[in-house]
N, C-alpha and C positions, 0 to 999 in steps of 0.2 A: 504494500500500500504506500501511496504518497500522500503528502499533506498539502491540501489546497488552503489558500488564505484569501480573504477579502478584507480590504479596508476602504472606508468611504470617508469623505470629508466635504463639508459645505464650504465653498470658497467665500471669502469676505468681499470679493469683487470679481468681475469677469476675468477670465484667465489671461487676457491681454492687457489688463490694467497695470499701471505702474506699481501699485502696491504688491503685485505678485511677480515682479520682474526677477527678484532673487530666487524665488521658488522655481520659476520656469527655467532660469539659467542653471539650476542645480539638477534638472531632470536628466539631461544627457550623462553627466558624470555619475550620478547615482544609479541609473540604469546600467551603465557599464560595470559598476561594482556588483550589482545584483546578478547580472547576466553571466559574470565570470566567477561568482561566489561558489565555493564548494557546496554541493548538494542542491544547487539551483537546477530546476527542470524546465520551467516554462513560465511566461507571463503573457497576459492578454495585451495585444497591441492593435492599433488601428492601421498603422503603416510602419515603414522603416524610419520615419521621422521621430527622433527620440523626444521631441518637445510636444508632440501631438497627444492630446488626451483622448480617452475613450468616449465616444459619443453614445448616447443612450436616451431612453424615454423617461428617465427618473428626475429630470430637471437639469438645466444648464449649469446650475451652481454646484452640482454634486460631482465631485471628483471620485472616480473609482479605480481600484487597483486589484487585480486578481492574478495570483501566481500559484505555482506548484513547486514543492520542495521535497527532497528525499526524506527529510526527517524534521522533527521538532528542533533538534540542535542546530541543524543547518539554517533554518529560518531564524532562530534566536540569534545565531552568530551574525547573520546579515543585519537584522534589525538593531541589535544592541551592541555589536562589537565590530562595526565597520563605520565608514564615513556616513552611512545612513543615520547614525545616532545624532549627529549634529543637525541634520535636517529635521529629525523628529523633535529635537529640543526647541526648534524655532516654529513649530506647527501653529502656535497661537498667533503668530504674526500674519498667517495666511488663511487660517481656517476658523470657522465659527465654533465656539465651545459647544459641546453637547453633553447631555446627561444620559443619553441612551448608548448602548453598545455601538461602536463604529468599526470594530475589527473582530474577526472571528476566523476559525479554522475548522476544517472537516477532512475526513479521510476519503481518498478516491483511489480506485484501482490504478496501478501503474499503466500508463498509456492513455488514461482518461483526460480529456481536455474539458474543464468545467466551462459552462456558459455563464454569461452574466445573469441570466434569469435564474439559473440554479443557485448562484451565489447570493442573489438578492432574496430568494426564498429562505436560504439559511439565515440571512440577516433578520428577516421578519420572524423566524422561529426563535432565535436567541433573544430578540427584543420582547417577544410575547411570553416565552417560557423560561428564559435564563439559559445558562450553559447546560448542555447535555451531550450525549454521544453524537448527535447529528450536527451540532454547532457549538463550539467551545472556544476557550481562550487559553493563553499561556497560564493564567492563574488557576483556572479550572479546566485542566487538560484531560482528555479521554484518549486512551490507547485504542487502536482498532478493535472493534468487537466488545469493548468494555461497557459496562452499564453504570460504573461509578468512576468518579474522577480519580486519576492516578496520583500517587504520592510524589512529592518533589523529587527531581533528578538532581544529583550533585552537579553544581556548576550552572544549573539552569533554574534561576529563581522563578517562583510562581507569582 
């Protein structure tokens, strides 16, 4: 099994606004880091243009990212132990704060390419029911086939 992830964020301004210039400038280098990271499998893209965002029917201000990783550790290392962390620390400069879950993970069979619709269904599920085997977080993580959250793994904080 591979680990799929979705994260969403509501932009504070249109993607081409001056307020988002630093974020847009960071897309290409951060995608280069993710795409070459150990354990990276795939990410959803509109085109080969690294600054192009995924278009969808969920609203022009909603930025979405869907990717697949070999493991929890591989995704954790990219998110929190690479250049991505600096971008993550600046998220409040570019995105509206939210009190609902905006990131989640779920297991997919190797070779499966998740659709945005599938990912958004998982987001609705975690927002309605909280983390569970079908949609979970680093903090409340489920191994494949598990019915209860797994204990912490050494080196991977929950």
